[in-house]
mmCIF file of the N, C-alpha and C atoms, coordinates in Angstrom:
data_MODEL
# 
_entry.id   MODEL 
# 
loop_
_atom_site.group_PDB 
_atom_site.id 
_atom_site.type_symbol 
_atom_site.label_atom_id 
_atom_site.label_alt_id 
_atom_site.label_comp_id 
_atom_site.label_asym_id 
_atom_site.label_entity_id 
_atom_site.label_seq_id 
_atom_site.pdbx_PDB_ins_code 
_atom_site.Cartn_x 
_atom_site.Cartn_y 
_atom_site.Cartn_z 
_atom_site.occupancy 
_atom_site.B_iso_or_equiv 
_atom_site.pdbx_formal_charge 
_atom_site.auth_seq_id 
_atom_site.auth_comp_id 
_atom_site.auth_asym_id 
_atom_site.auth_atom_id 
_atom_site.pdbx_PDB_model_num 
ATOM 1   N N  . MET A 1 1  ? -2.667  -7.581  -19.744 1.00 0.00 ? 1  MET A N  1 
ATOM 2   C CA . MET A 1 1  ? -1.024  -8.176  -19.981 1.00 0.00 ? 1  MET A CA 1 
ATOM 3   C C  . MET A 1 1  ? -0.903  -6.710  -20.817 1.00 0.00 ? 1  MET A C  1 
ATOM 4   N N  . ARG A 1 2  ? 0.832   -6.084  -20.488 1.00 0.00 ? 2  ARG A N  1 
ATOM 5   C CA . ARG A 1 2  ? 1.234   -4.800  -20.999 1.00 0.00 ? 2  ARG A CA 1 
ATOM 6   C C  . ARG A 1 2  ? 2.642   -5.124  -20.940 1.00 0.00 ? 2  ARG A C  1 
ATOM 7   N N  . ASN A 1 3  ? 3.028   -4.953  -22.641 1.00 0.00 ? 3  ASN A N  1 
ATOM 8   C CA . ASN A 1 3  ? 4.504   -5.682  -23.095 1.00 0.00 ? 3  ASN A CA 1 
ATOM 9   C C  . ASN A 1 3  ? 5.203   -6.631  -22.796 1.00 0.00 ? 3  ASN A C  1 
ATOM 10  N N  . GLY A 1 4  ? 4.038   -7.501  -22.832 1.00 0.00 ? 4  GLY A N  1 
ATOM 11  C CA . GLY A 1 4  ? 4.370   -9.198  -22.809 1.00 0.00 ? 4  GLY A CA 1 
ATOM 12  C C  . GLY A 1 4  ? 4.317   -9.456  -21.020 1.00 0.00 ? 4  GLY A C  1 
ATOM 13  N N  . PHE A 1 5  ? 4.068   -8.941  -20.371 1.00 0.00 ? 5  PHE A N  1 
ATOM 14  C CA . PHE A 1 5  ? 4.383   -9.136  -18.909 1.00 0.00 ? 5  PHE A CA 1 
ATOM 15  C C  . PHE A 1 5  ? 3.046   -9.682  -18.540 1.00 0.00 ? 5  PHE A C  1 
ATOM 16  N N  . ASP A 1 6  ? 2.621   -10.287 -18.101 1.00 0.00 ? 6  ASP A N  1 
ATOM 17  C CA . ASP A 1 6  ? 1.465   -10.909 -17.684 1.00 0.00 ? 6  ASP A CA 1 
ATOM 18  C C  . ASP A 1 6  ? 1.199   -10.846 -15.646 1.00 0.00 ? 6  ASP A C  1 
ATOM 19  N N  . PRO A 1 7  ? 0.654   -10.286 -15.284 1.00 0.00 ? 7  PRO A N  1 
ATOM 20  C CA . PRO A 1 7  ? 0.584   -10.006 -13.859 1.00 0.00 ? 7  PRO A CA 1 
ATOM 21  C C  . PRO A 1 7  ? 0.576   -11.038 -12.912 1.00 0.00 ? 7  PRO A C  1 
ATOM 22  N N  . ASN A 1 8  ? -0.723  -11.970 -13.637 1.00 0.00 ? 8  ASN A N  1 
ATOM 23  C CA . ASN A 1 8  ? -1.064  -13.038 -13.047 1.00 0.00 ? 8  ASN A CA 1 
ATOM 24  C C  . ASN A 1 8  ? -0.569  -14.542 -13.522 1.00 0.00 ? 8  ASN A C  1 
ATOM 25  N N  . ALA A 1 9  ? 0.415   -14.275 -14.427 1.00 0.00 ? 9  ALA A N  1 
ATOM 26  C CA . ALA A 1 9  ? 1.143   -15.658 -14.451 1.00 0.00 ? 9  ALA A CA 1 
ATOM 27  C C  . ALA A 1 9  ? 1.375   -16.594 -13.040 1.00 0.00 ? 9  ALA A C  1 
ATOM 28  N N  . GLN A 1 10 ? 1.540   -17.843 -13.283 1.00 0.00 ? 10 GLN A N  1 
ATOM 29  C CA . GLN A 1 10 ? 1.524   -18.452 -12.103 1.00 0.00 ? 10 GLN A CA 1 
ATOM 30  C C  . GLN A 1 10 ? 2.532   -19.690 -12.184 1.00 0.00 ? 10 GLN A C  1 
ATOM 31  N N  . ASP A 1 11 ? 2.968   -20.333 -11.058 1.00 0.00 ? 11 ASP A N  1 
ATOM 32  C CA . ASP A 1 11 ? 4.326   -21.250 -11.290 1.00 0.00 ? 11 ASP A CA 1 
ATOM 33  C C  . ASP A 1 11 ? 3.806   -22.473 -10.919 1.00 0.00 ? 11 ASP A C  1 
ATOM 34  N N  . GLU A 1 12 ? 4.785   -23.667 -10.574 1.00 0.00 ? 12 GLU A N  1 
ATOM 35  C CA . GLU A 1 12 ? 3.880   -24.774 -10.514 1.00 0.00 ? 12 GLU A CA 1 
ATOM 36  C C  . GLU A 1 12 ? 3.066   -25.096 -8.669  1.00 0.00 ? 12 GLU A C  1 
ATOM 37  N N  . ARG A 1 13 ? 3.002   -24.070 -8.145  1.00 0.00 ? 13 ARG A N  1 
ATOM 38  C CA . ARG A 1 13 ? 2.338   -23.873 -7.076  1.00 0.00 ? 13 ARG A CA 1 
ATOM 39  C C  . ARG A 1 13 ? 0.708   -22.955 -6.974  1.00 0.00 ? 13 ARG A C  1 
ATOM 40  N N  . GLY A 1 14 ? 1.109   -22.360 -8.413  1.00 0.00 ? 14 GLY A N  1 
ATOM 41  C CA . GLY A 1 14 ? 0.071   -21.271 -8.743  1.00 0.00 ? 14 GLY A CA 1 
ATOM 42  C C  . GLY A 1 14 ? -0.049  -19.595 -7.998  1.00 0.00 ? 14 GLY A C  1 
ATOM 43  N N  . TRP A 1 15 ? 1.641   -19.681 -7.449  1.00 0.00 ? 15 TRP A N  1 
ATOM 44  C CA . TRP A 1 15 ? 1.634   -18.699 -7.236  1.00 0.00 ? 15 TRP A CA 1 
ATOM 45  C C  . TRP A 1 15 ? 2.000   -17.679 -7.785  1.00 0.00 ? 15 TRP A C  1 
ATOM 46  N N  . THR A 1 16 ? 1.673   -16.339 -7.943  1.00 0.00 ? 16 THR A N  1 
ATOM 47  C CA . THR A 1 16 ? 1.727   -15.019 -8.747  1.00 0.00 ? 16 THR A CA 1 
ATOM 48  C C  . THR A 1 16 ? 2.838   -14.417 -8.178  1.00 0.00 ? 16 THR A C  1 
ATOM 49  N N  . ALA A 1 17 ? 3.255   -13.070 -9.136  1.00 0.00 ? 17 ALA A N  1 
ATOM 50  C CA . ALA A 1 17 ? 4.185   -12.213 -8.524  1.00 0.00 ? 17 ALA A CA 1 
ATOM 51  C C  . ALA A 1 17 ? 3.647   -11.708 -7.274  1.00 0.00 ? 17 ALA A C  1 
ATOM 52  N N  . LEU A 1 18 ? 2.508   -11.355 -7.354  1.00 0.00 ? 18 LEU A N  1 
ATOM 53  C CA . LEU A 1 18 ? 1.901   -10.556 -5.873  1.00 0.00 ? 18 LEU A CA 1 
ATOM 54  C C  . LEU A 1 18 ? 2.008   -11.885 -4.982  1.00 0.00 ? 18 LEU A C  1 
ATOM 55  N N  . ILE A 1 19 ? 1.587   -12.898 -4.764  1.00 0.00 ? 19 ILE A N  1 
ATOM 56  C CA . ILE A 1 19 ? 1.705   -13.606 -3.431  1.00 0.00 ? 19 ILE A CA 1 
ATOM 57  C C  . ILE A 1 19 ? 3.538   -14.073 -3.785  1.00 0.00 ? 19 ILE A C  1 
ATOM 58  N N  . TRP A 1 20 ? 4.082   -13.698 -4.565  1.00 0.00 ? 20 TRP A N  1 
ATOM 59  C CA . TRP A 1 20 ? 5.783   -13.789 -4.101  1.00 0.00 ? 20 TRP A CA 1 
ATOM 60  C C  . TRP A 1 20 ? 5.793   -12.979 -3.231  1.00 0.00 ? 20 TRP A C  1 
ATOM 61  N N  . LEU A 1 21 ? 5.803   -11.333 -3.844  1.00 0.00 ? 21 LEU A N  1 
ATOM 62  C CA . LEU A 1 21 ? 5.674   -10.568 -3.319  1.00 0.00 ? 21 LEU A CA 1 
ATOM 63  C C  . LEU A 1 21 ? 5.543   -10.151 -1.463  1.00 0.00 ? 21 LEU A C  1 
ATOM 64  N N  . VAL A 1 22 ? 4.451   -10.492 -1.655  1.00 0.00 ? 22 VAL A N  1 
ATOM 65  C CA . VAL A 1 22 ? 3.751   -11.087 -0.142  1.00 0.00 ? 22 VAL A CA 1 
ATOM 66  C C  . VAL A 1 22 ? 4.297   -11.854 0.890   1.00 0.00 ? 22 VAL A C  1 
ATOM 67  N N  . ARG A 1 23 ? 4.838   -12.799 0.509   1.00 0.00 ? 23 ARG A N  1 
ATOM 68  C CA . ARG A 1 23 ? 5.551   -13.758 0.903   1.00 0.00 ? 23 ARG A CA 1 
ATOM 69  C C  . ARG A 1 23 ? 7.072   -13.448 1.735   1.00 0.00 ? 23 ARG A C  1 
ATOM 70  N N  . MET A 1 24 ? 7.735   -12.687 0.843   1.00 0.00 ? 24 MET A N  1 
ATOM 71  C CA . MET A 1 24 ? 8.972   -11.767 1.002   1.00 0.00 ? 24 MET A CA 1 
ATOM 72  C C  . MET A 1 24 ? 9.313   -12.117 2.464   1.00 0.00 ? 24 MET A C  1 
ATOM 73  N N  . HIS A 1 25 ? 10.751  -12.444 3.011   1.00 0.00 ? 25 HIS A N  1 
ATOM 74  C CA . HIS A 1 25 ? 10.477  -12.286 4.220   1.00 0.00 ? 25 HIS A CA 1 
ATOM 75  C C  . HIS A 1 25 ? 12.214  -11.101 4.465   1.00 0.00 ? 25 HIS A C  1 
ATOM 76  N N  . ASP A 1 26 ? 11.527  -9.649  4.263   1.00 0.00 ? 26 ASP A N  1 
ATOM 77  C CA . ASP A 1 26 ? 12.494  -8.515  4.045   1.00 0.00 ? 26 ASP A CA 1 
ATOM 78  C C  . ASP A 1 26 ? 11.512  -7.387  5.026   1.00 0.00 ? 26 ASP A C  1 
ATOM 79  N N  . LYS A 1 27 ? 12.462  -6.369  5.286   1.00 0.00 ? 27 LYS A N  1 
ATOM 80  C CA . LYS A 1 27 ? 12.130  -5.115  5.701   1.00 0.00 ? 27 LYS A CA 1 
ATOM 81  C C  . LYS A 1 27 ? 12.469  -4.108  5.339   1.00 0.00 ? 27 LYS A C  1 
ATOM 82  N N  . HIS A 1 28 ? 12.055  -4.273  3.701   1.00 0.00 ? 28 HIS A N  1 
ATOM 83  C CA . HIS A 1 28 ? 11.926  -3.067  2.676   1.00 0.00 ? 28 HIS A CA 1 
ATOM 84  C C  . HIS A 1 28 ? 10.409  -2.734  2.330   1.00 0.00 ? 28 HIS A C  1 
ATOM 85  N N  . THR A 1 29 ? 9.585   -2.924  3.439   1.00 0.00 ? 29 THR A N  1 
ATOM 86  C CA . THR A 1 29 ? 8.297   -2.491  3.445   1.00 0.00 ? 29 THR A CA 1 
ATOM 87  C C  . THR A 1 29 ? 8.023   -1.368  2.193   1.00 0.00 ? 29 THR A C  1 
ATOM 88  N N  . ARG A 1 30 ? 8.768   -0.135  2.073   1.00 0.00 ? 30 ARG A N  1 
ATOM 89  C CA . ARG A 1 30 ? 8.409   0.912   1.626   1.00 0.00 ? 30 ARG A CA 1 
ATOM 90  C C  . ARG A 1 30 ? 8.336   0.891   -0.158  1.00 0.00 ? 30 ARG A C  1 
ATOM 91  N N  . LYS A 1 31 ? 9.527   0.130   -0.402  1.00 0.00 ? 31 LYS A N  1 
ATOM 92  C CA . LYS A 1 31 ? 9.677   -0.999  -1.837  1.00 0.00 ? 31 LYS A CA 1 
ATOM 93  C C  . LYS A 1 31 ? 8.386   -2.135  -2.108  1.00 0.00 ? 31 LYS A C  1 
ATOM 94  N N  . ARG A 1 32 ? 8.187   -2.703  -1.329  1.00 0.00 ? 32 ARG A N  1 
ATOM 95  C CA . ARG A 1 32 ? 7.335   -3.894  -1.466  1.00 0.00 ? 32 ARG A CA 1 
ATOM 96  C C  . ARG A 1 32 ? 5.784   -2.903  -1.609  1.00 0.00 ? 32 ARG A C  1 
ATOM 97  N N  . LYS A 1 33 ? 5.566   -1.531  -0.383  1.00 0.00 ? 33 LYS A N  1 
ATOM 98  C CA . LYS A 1 33 ? 4.118   -1.177  -1.320  1.00 0.00 ? 33 LYS A CA 1 
ATOM 99  C C  . LYS A 1 33 ? 3.976   -0.926  -2.765  1.00 0.00 ? 33 LYS A C  1 
ATOM 100 N N  . LYS A 1 34 ? 5.320   -0.279  -3.020  1.00 0.00 ? 34 LYS A N  1 
ATOM 101 C CA . LYS A 1 34 ? 5.432   0.132   -4.003  1.00 0.00 ? 34 LYS A CA 1 
ATOM 102 C C  . LYS A 1 34 ? 5.096   -0.768  -5.511  1.00 0.00 ? 34 LYS A C  1 
ATOM 103 N N  . ILE A 1 35 ? 5.611   -1.691  -5.487  1.00 0.00 ? 35 ILE A N  1 
ATOM 104 C CA . ILE A 1 35 ? 5.988   -2.992  -6.067  1.00 0.00 ? 35 ILE A CA 1 
ATOM 105 C C  . ILE A 1 35 ? 4.050   -3.179  -6.281  1.00 0.00 ? 35 ILE A C  1 
ATOM 106 N N  . PHE A 1 36 ? 3.894   -3.708  -5.071  1.00 0.00 ? 36 PHE A N  1 
ATOM 107 C CA . PHE A 1 36 ? 2.195   -4.188  -4.970  1.00 0.00 ? 36 PHE A CA 1 
ATOM 108 C C  . PHE A 1 36 ? 0.986   -2.732  -5.501  1.00 0.00 ? 36 PHE A C  1 
ATOM 109 N N  . ARG A 1 37 ? 1.422   -1.636  -5.743  1.00 0.00 ? 37 ARG A N  1 
ATOM 110 C CA . ARG A 1 37 ? 0.623   -0.978  -6.571  1.00 0.00 ? 37 ARG A CA 1 
ATOM 111 C C  . ARG A 1 37 ? 0.975   -0.923  -7.682  1.00 0.00 ? 37 ARG A C  1 
ATOM 112 N N  . TRP A 1 38 ? 2.401   -1.797  -8.179  1.00 0.00 ? 38 TRP A N  1 
ATOM 113 C CA . TRP A 1 38 ? 2.395   -1.497  -9.427  1.00 0.00 ? 38 TRP A CA 1 
ATOM 114 C C  . TRP A 1 38 ? 2.475   -2.705  -10.336 1.00 0.00 ? 38 TRP A C  1 
ATOM 115 N N  . LEU A 1 39 ? 2.068   -3.566  -9.726  1.00 0.00 ? 39 LEU A N  1 
ATOM 116 C CA . LEU A 1 39 ? 1.392   -4.718  -9.637  1.00 0.00 ? 39 LEU A CA 1 
ATOM 117 C C  . LEU A 1 39 ? -0.156  -4.949  -10.555 1.00 0.00 ? 39 LEU A C  1 
ATOM 118 N N  . ILE A 1 40 ? -0.729  -4.387  -8.992  1.00 0.00 ? 40 ILE A N  1 
ATOM 119 C CA . ILE A 1 40 ? -2.368  -3.873  -9.393  1.00 0.00 ? 40 ILE A CA 1 
ATOM 120 C C  . ILE A 1 40 ? -2.549  -2.879  -10.463 1.00 0.00 ? 40 ILE A C  1 
ATOM 121 N N  . GLN A 1 41 ? -1.495  -1.796  -11.028 1.00 0.00 ? 41 GLN A N  1 
ATOM 122 C CA . GLN A 1 41 ? -1.673  -1.265  -12.003 1.00 0.00 ? 41 GLN A CA 1 
ATOM 123 C C  . GLN A 1 41 ? -1.703  -1.982  -13.140 1.00 0.00 ? 41 GLN A C  1 
ATOM 124 N N  . ALA A 1 42 ? -0.821  -2.662  -12.968 1.00 0.00 ? 42 ALA A N  1 
ATOM 125 C CA . ALA A 1 42 ? -0.705  -3.823  -14.146 1.00 0.00 ? 42 ALA A CA 1 
ATOM 126 C C  . ALA A 1 42 ? -1.219  -4.939  -14.288 1.00 0.00 ? 42 ALA A C  1 
ATOM 127 N N  . GLY A 1 43 ? -2.576  -4.879  -13.465 1.00 0.00 ? 43 GLY A N  1 
ATOM 128 C CA . GLY A 1 43 ? -3.688  -5.822  -13.668 1.00 0.00 ? 43 GLY A CA 1 
ATOM 129 C C  . GLY A 1 43 ? -3.278  -7.369  -12.851 1.00 0.00 ? 43 GLY A C  1 
ATOM 130 N N  . ALA A 1 44 ? -2.581  -7.263  -11.771 1.00 0.00 ? 44 ALA A N  1 
ATOM 131 C CA . ALA A 1 44 ? -2.472  -7.828  -10.660 1.00 0.00 ? 44 ALA A CA 1 
ATOM 132 C C  . ALA A 1 44 ? -4.090  -8.423  -9.823  1.00 0.00 ? 44 ALA A C  1 
ATOM 133 N N  . ASP A 1 45 ? -4.352  -9.715  -10.416 1.00 0.00 ? 45 ASP A N  1 
ATOM 134 C CA . ASP A 1 45 ? -5.854  -10.267 -9.568  1.00 0.00 ? 45 ASP A CA 1 
ATOM 135 C C  . ASP A 1 45 ? -5.464  -10.500 -8.074  1.00 0.00 ? 45 ASP A C  1 
ATOM 136 N N  . ILE A 1 46 ? -6.467  -9.390  -7.252  1.00 0.00 ? 46 ILE A N  1 
ATOM 137 C CA . ILE A 1 46 ? -6.044  -9.672  -5.608  1.00 0.00 ? 46 ILE A CA 1 
ATOM 138 C C  . ILE A 1 46 ? -7.065  -10.522 -5.069  1.00 0.00 ? 46 ILE A C  1 
ATOM 139 N N  . GLU A 1 47 ? -7.555  -10.946 -5.952  1.00 0.00 ? 47 GLU A N  1 
ATOM 140 C CA . GLU A 1 47 ? -8.707  -12.219 -5.435  1.00 0.00 ? 47 GLU A CA 1 
ATOM 141 C C  . GLU A 1 47 ? -8.246  -13.487 -5.543  1.00 0.00 ? 47 GLU A C  1 
ATOM 142 N N  . TYR A 1 48 ? -7.515  -13.790 -6.452  1.00 0.00 ? 48 TYR A N  1 
ATOM 143 C CA . TYR A 1 48 ? -6.558  -14.663 -6.900  1.00 0.00 ? 48 TYR A CA 1 
ATOM 144 C C  . TYR A 1 48 ? -6.503  -15.826 -5.781  1.00 0.00 ? 48 TYR A C  1 
ATOM 145 N N  . ARG A 1 49 ? -6.680  -17.070 -5.845  1.00 0.00 ? 49 ARG A N  1 
ATOM 146 C CA . ARG A 1 49 ? -6.662  -18.091 -4.759  1.00 0.00 ? 49 ARG A CA 1 
ATOM 147 C C  . ARG A 1 49 ? -5.484  -19.320 -5.151  1.00 0.00 ? 49 ARG A C  1 
ATOM 148 N N  . THR A 1 50 ? -4.534  -19.650 -4.368  1.00 0.00 ? 50 THR A N  1 
ATOM 149 C CA . THR A 1 50 ? -3.509  -20.467 -5.168  1.00 0.00 ? 50 THR A CA 1 
ATOM 150 C C  . THR A 1 50 ? -4.493  -22.098 -5.049  1.00 0.00 ? 50 THR A C  1 
ATOM 151 N N  . LYS A 1 51 ? -3.123  -22.871 -5.698  1.00 0.00 ? 51 LYS A N  1 
ATOM 152 C CA . LYS A 1 51 ? -3.711  -24.216 -6.260  1.00 0.00 ? 51 LYS A CA 1 
ATOM 153 C C  . LYS A 1 51 ? -3.773  -24.729 -4.397  1.00 0.00 ? 51 LYS A C  1 
ATOM 154 N N  . GLY A 1 52 ? -3.675  -24.572 -3.897  1.00 0.00 ? 52 GLY A N  1 
ATOM 155 C CA . GLY A 1 52 ? -4.530  -24.720 -2.400  1.00 0.00 ? 52 GLY A CA 1 
ATOM 156 C C  . GLY A 1 52 ? -5.211  -24.246 -1.894  1.00 0.00 ? 52 GLY A C  1 
ATOM 157 N N  . ASP A 1 53 ? -5.797  -23.474 -2.531  1.00 0.00 ? 53 ASP A N  1 
ATOM 158 C CA . ASP A 1 53 ? -6.866  -22.929 -2.202  1.00 0.00 ? 53 ASP A CA 1 
ATOM 159 C C  . ASP A 1 53 ? -6.683  -21.356 -0.534  1.00 0.00 ? 53 ASP A C  1 
ATOM 160 N N  . GLU A 1 54 ? -5.458  -20.832 -1.230  1.00 0.00 ? 54 GLU A N  1 
ATOM 161 C CA . GLU A 1 54 ? -5.013  -20.005 0.002   1.00 0.00 ? 54 GLU A CA 1 
ATOM 162 C C  . GLU A 1 54 ? -5.475  -18.541 -0.732  1.00 0.00 ? 54 GLU A C  1 
ATOM 163 N N  . GLY A 1 55 ? -5.719  -17.606 -0.398  1.00 0.00 ? 55 GLY A N  1 
ATOM 164 C CA . GLY A 1 55 ? -5.998  -15.941 -0.716  1.00 0.00 ? 55 GLY A CA 1 
ATOM 165 C C  . GLY A 1 55 ? -4.591  -15.718 -0.368  1.00 0.00 ? 55 GLY A C  1 
ATOM 166 N N  . LEU A 1 56 ? -4.400  -13.939 -0.913  1.00 0.00 ? 56 LEU A N  1 
ATOM 167 C CA . LEU A 1 56 ? -3.586  -13.161 -0.276  1.00 0.00 ? 56 LEU A CA 1 
ATOM 168 C C  . LEU A 1 56 ? -3.099  -12.985 0.587   1.00 0.00 ? 56 LEU A C  1 
ATOM 169 N N  . LEU A 1 57 ? -4.350  -12.740 1.679   1.00 0.00 ? 57 LEU A N  1 
ATOM 170 C CA . LEU A 1 57 ? -4.161  -12.514 3.228   1.00 0.00 ? 57 LEU A CA 1 
ATOM 171 C C  . LEU A 1 57 ? -3.698  -13.666 3.884   1.00 0.00 ? 57 LEU A C  1 
ATOM 172 N N  . GLU A 1 58 ? -4.721  -14.522 3.486   1.00 0.00 ? 58 GLU A N  1 
ATOM 173 C CA . GLU A 1 58 ? -3.769  -15.935 4.112   1.00 0.00 ? 58 GLU A CA 1 
ATOM 174 C C  . GLU A 1 58 ? -2.293  -16.125 4.245   1.00 0.00 ? 58 GLU A C  1 
ATOM 175 N N  . LEU A 1 59 ? -2.007  -15.823 3.202   1.00 0.00 ? 59 LEU A N  1 
ATOM 176 C CA . LEU A 1 59 ? -0.577  -16.431 2.807   1.00 0.00 ? 59 LEU A CA 1 
ATOM 177 C C  . LEU A 1 59 ? 0.043   -15.270 3.568   1.00 0.00 ? 59 LEU A C  1 
ATOM 178 N N  . ALA A 1 60 ? -0.161  -14.066 3.818   1.00 0.00 ? 60 ALA A N  1 
ATOM 179 C CA . ALA A 1 60 ? 0.429   -12.934 4.345   1.00 0.00 ? 60 ALA A CA 1 
ATOM 180 C C  . ALA A 1 60 ? 0.547   -13.126 5.466   1.00 0.00 ? 60 ALA A C  1 
ATOM 181 N N  . LYS A 1 61 ? -0.798  -13.702 6.732   1.00 0.00 ? 61 LYS A N  1 
ATOM 182 C CA . LYS A 1 61 ? -0.330  -14.094 7.866   1.00 0.00 ? 61 LYS A CA 1 
ATOM 183 C C  . LYS A 1 61 ? 0.612   -14.770 8.329   1.00 0.00 ? 61 LYS A C  1 
ATOM 184 N N  . GLY A 1 62 ? 0.979   -13.416 9.382   1.00 0.00 ? 62 GLY A N  1 
ATOM 185 C CA . GLY A 1 62 ? 2.326   -14.116 9.940   1.00 0.00 ? 62 GLY A CA 1 
ATOM 186 C C  . GLY A 1 62 ? 3.863   -14.662 9.438   1.00 0.00 ? 62 GLY A C  1 
ATOM 187 N N  . CYS A 1 63 ? 3.667   -14.340 7.934   1.00 0.00 ? 63 CYS A N  1 
ATOM 188 C CA . CYS A 1 63 ? 4.669   -14.111 7.700   1.00 0.00 ? 63 CYS A CA 1 
ATOM 189 C C  . CYS A 1 63 ? 5.715   -12.407 6.891   1.00 0.00 ? 63 CYS A C  1 
ATOM 190 N N  . CYS A 1 64 ? 4.700   -11.646 6.971   1.00 0.00 ? 64 CYS A N  1 
ATOM 191 C CA . CYS A 1 64 ? 5.500   -10.459 6.518   1.00 0.00 ? 64 CYS A CA 1 
ATOM 192 C C  . CYS A 1 64 ? 5.285   -9.807  7.639   1.00 0.00 ? 64 CYS A C  1 
ATOM 193 N N  . SER A 1 65 ? 5.767   -8.528  7.779   1.00 0.00 ? 65 SER A N  1 
ATOM 194 C CA . SER A 1 65 ? 6.161   -7.252  8.863   1.00 0.00 ? 65 SER A CA 1 
ATOM 195 C C  . SER A 1 65 ? 4.391   -6.844  9.168   1.00 0.00 ? 65 SER A C  1 
ATOM 196 N N  . LYS A 1 66 ? 4.198   -6.535  10.385  1.00 0.00 ? 66 LYS A N  1 
ATOM 197 C CA . LYS A 1 66 ? 2.884   -6.518  10.763  1.00 0.00 ? 66 LYS A CA 1 
ATOM 198 C C  . LYS A 1 66 ? 2.156   -5.507  9.760   1.00 0.00 ? 66 LYS A C  1 
ATOM 199 N N  . GLY A 1 67 ? 3.183   -3.966  9.980   1.00 0.00 ? 67 GLY A N  1 
ATOM 200 C CA . GLY A 1 67 ? 2.910   -2.873  8.905   1.00 0.00 ? 67 GLY A CA 1 
ATOM 201 C C  . GLY A 1 67 ? 2.601   -3.588  7.596   1.00 0.00 ? 67 GLY A C  1 
ATOM 202 N N  . PHE A 1 68 ? 3.040   -4.056  6.976   1.00 0.00 ? 68 PHE A N  1 
ATOM 203 C CA . PHE A 1 68 ? 3.449   -4.339  5.633   1.00 0.00 ? 68 PHE A CA 1 
ATOM 204 C C  . PHE A 1 68 ? 1.174   -5.763  5.490   1.00 0.00 ? 68 PHE A C  1 
ATOM 205 N N  . TYR A 1 69 ? 1.416   -6.355  6.552   1.00 0.00 ? 69 TYR A N  1 
ATOM 206 C CA . TYR A 1 69 ? -0.010  -7.129  6.874   1.00 0.00 ? 69 TYR A CA 1 
ATOM 207 C C  . TYR A 1 69 ? -1.192  -5.634  6.674   1.00 0.00 ? 69 TYR A C  1 
ATOM 208 N N  . ARG A 1 70 ? -0.841  -4.491  7.545   1.00 0.00 ? 70 ARG A N  1 
ATOM 209 C CA . ARG A 1 70 ? -1.964  -3.558  7.858   1.00 0.00 ? 70 ARG A CA 1 
ATOM 210 C C  . ARG A 1 70 ? -2.024  -3.193  6.256   1.00 0.00 ? 70 ARG A C  1 
ATOM 211 N N  . PHE A 1 71 ? -0.873  -2.911  5.808   1.00 0.00 ? 71 PHE A N  1 
ATOM 212 C CA . PHE A 1 71 ? -1.495  -1.988  4.089   1.00 0.00 ? 71 PHE A CA 1 
ATOM 213 C C  . PHE A 1 71 ? -2.022  -3.248  3.639   1.00 0.00 ? 71 PHE A C  1 
ATOM 214 N N  . LEU A 1 72 ? -1.525  -4.418  3.479   1.00 0.00 ? 72 LEU A N  1 
ATOM 215 C CA . LEU A 1 72 ? -2.338  -5.020  2.514   1.00 0.00 ? 72 LEU A CA 1 
ATOM 216 C C  . LEU A 1 72 ? -3.810  -5.316  3.234   1.00 0.00 ? 72 LEU A C  1 
ATOM 217 N N  . ARG A 1 73 ? -4.387  -5.598  3.912   1.00 0.00 ? 73 ARG A N  1 
ATOM 218 C CA . ARG A 1 73 ? -5.491  -5.634  4.336   1.00 0.00 ? 73 ARG A CA 1 
ATOM 219 C C  . ARG A 1 73 ? -6.495  -4.242  4.061   1.00 0.00 ? 73 ARG A C  1 
ATOM 220 N N  . SER A 1 74 ? -5.723  -3.598  3.701   1.00 0.00 ? 74 SER A N  1 
ATOM 221 C CA . SER A 1 74 ? -6.488  -2.223  3.875   1.00 0.00 ? 74 SER A CA 1 
ATOM 222 C C  . SER A 1 74 ? -6.805  -2.071  2.196   1.00 0.00 ? 74 SER A C  1 
ATOM 223 N N  . GLU A 1 75 ? -5.360  -2.379  1.789   1.00 0.00 ? 75 GLU A N  1 
ATOM 224 C CA . GLU A 1 75 ? -5.439  -2.350  0.242   1.00 0.00 ? 75 GLU A CA 1 
ATOM 225 C C  . GLU A 1 75 ? -6.807  -3.433  -0.094  1.00 0.00 ? 75 GLU A C  1 
ATOM 226 N N  . TYR A 1 76 ? -6.553  -4.610  0.430   1.00 0.00 ? 76 TYR A N  1 
ATOM 227 C CA . TYR A 1 76 ? -7.683  -5.922  -0.172  1.00 0.00 ? 76 TYR A CA 1 
ATOM 228 C C  . TYR A 1 76 ? -9.002  -4.882  -0.165  1.00 0.00 ? 76 TYR A C  1 
ATOM 229 N N  . GLN A 1 77 ? -9.207  -4.669  1.209   1.00 0.00 ? 77 GLN A N  1 
ATOM 230 C CA . GLN A 1 77 ? -10.602 -3.895  1.862   1.00 0.00 ? 77 GLN A CA 1 
ATOM 231 C C  . GLN A 1 77 ? -10.917 -2.792  0.336   1.00 0.00 ? 77 GLN A C  1 
ATOM 232 N N  . ARG A 1 78 ? -10.023 -1.781  -0.473  1.00 0.00 ? 78 ARG A N  1 
ATOM 233 C CA . ARG A 1 78 ? -10.260 -0.794  -0.862  1.00 0.00 ? 78 ARG A CA 1 
ATOM 234 C C  . ARG A 1 78 ? -10.427 -1.291  -2.326  1.00 0.00 ? 78 ARG A C  1 
ATOM 235 N N  . LEU A 1 79 ? -9.779  -2.221  -2.598  1.00 0.00 ? 79 LEU A N  1 
ATOM 236 C CA . LEU A 1 79 ? -9.740  -3.044  -3.873  1.00 0.00 ? 79 LEU A CA 1 
ATOM 237 C C  . LEU A 1 79 ? -10.889 -3.764  -4.063  1.00 0.00 ? 79 LEU A C  1 
ATOM 238 N N  . SER A 1 80 ? -11.579 -4.227  -3.254  1.00 0.00 ? 80 SER A N  1 
ATOM 239 C CA . SER A 1 80 ? -12.662 -5.031  -3.036  1.00 0.00 ? 80 SER A CA 1 
ATOM 240 C C  . SER A 1 80 ? -13.960 -4.514  -2.969  1.00 0.00 ? 80 SER A C  1 
ATOM 241 N N  . ARG A 1 81 ? -14.031 -3.284  -3.284  1.00 0.00 ? 81 ARG A N  1 
ATOM 242 C CA . ARG A 1 81 ? -15.379 -2.681  -2.947  1.00 0.00 ? 81 ARG A CA 1 
ATOM 243 C C  . ARG A 1 81 ? -15.871 -2.951  -4.500  1.00 0.00 ? 81 ARG A C  1 
# 
């Protein structure tokens, strides 16, 4: 947590800022990638699961663009090493 910001803060469903970012339906892939990287640098947990036991990639599948999903998969593999 830096400057009072907790990147892993959860809402009532257990969603974090990373999950909200992944679930957004828009065409701003480049901006979303930058925000994703910023959240990771701020300490966001890529392994986090919601209260419904859903992971980041599970939530992203089918809801975001193919390009952003490929980016997420790549980042997940890179960060999970």
